[in-house]
C-alpha positions in Angstrom: 31.1 1.7 18.2 27.4 2.3 15.9 27.1 1.9 12.1 26.0 5.3 9.9 22.9 4.4 8.9 21.0 7.2 6.2 17.5 7.3 5.2 16.5 9.4 2.7 12.7 11.2 4.0 9.6 8.9 2.7 12.8 6.2 3.6 12.3 3.1 5.4 9.8 0.8 6.6 6.8 1.5 6.2 3.5 1.5 8.5 -0.1 2.8 8.9 -1.2 3.0 11.6 -4.1 5.1 12.7 -4.3 6.1 9.2 -1.1 7.8 9.2 1.9 6.4 7.2 4.8 6.0 9.6 8.8 5.6 8.6 11.2 3.7 10.8 14.2 5.2 10.5 15.7 3.9 12.9 15.1 0.4 15.1 15.6 0.6 19.5 17.0 -2.9 18.9 19.3 -0.7 15.9 20.2 2.7 18.3 21.1 -0.2 21.7 17.6 0.1 23.3 18.7 4.0 23.6 15.5 5.2 21.6 13.6 5.4 17.9 13.2 7.7 15.4 10.8 7.5 13.1 8.9 10.2 10.6 5.2 10.6 9.9 2.5 12.2 7.8 -0.5 12.5 9.4 -3.9 13.9 7.3 -5.9 17.1 9.3 -7.0 16.2 12.5 -5.0 13.3 12.8 -2.5 12.1 15.0 -1.6 9.6 17.1 -4.6 9.4 19.4 -4.5 10.5 23.2 -2.3 8.7 25.3 0.5 8.1 27.9 3.9 7.3 28.3 4.8 6.0 31.7 7.9 5.1 30.8 9.6 6.9 27.7 10.1 10.7 26.4 8.9 11.9 22.7 10.1 14.2 21.1 8.8 15.8 18.1 9.4 17.7 15.1 7.0 19.5 13.2 8.1 20.5 9.4 4.4 22.0 7.8 1.5 22.8 9.6 -0.4 23.1 13.0 0.4 19.5 15.7 -1.4 20.2 18.8 0.3 18.4 21.9 -1.5 17.9 25.5 1.4 17.6 27.9 0.0 16.8 31.6 -3.7 19.1 32.1 -3.1 21.7 29.6 -2.9 22.0 25.7 0.5 23.3 24.0 -0.3 24.3 21.0 2.9 24.0 18.2 3.6 25.6 14.8 
């Protein structure tokens, strides 16, 4: 059985990727290769560049502001 892990907001290993602050809460290794969990703070007009995952899924939980997602051929704006 996995050991519970509590990581506060802004806690975890901090990275800066393409101008976004990212805090790694749970690594794929810690989760048995099933998933990883990160917190991200993007500036206005920021966020990751368009990309595609062929072997992975992504999920998002937007806490504040608006975020645009491109899904297949369309664009979905999440508020």
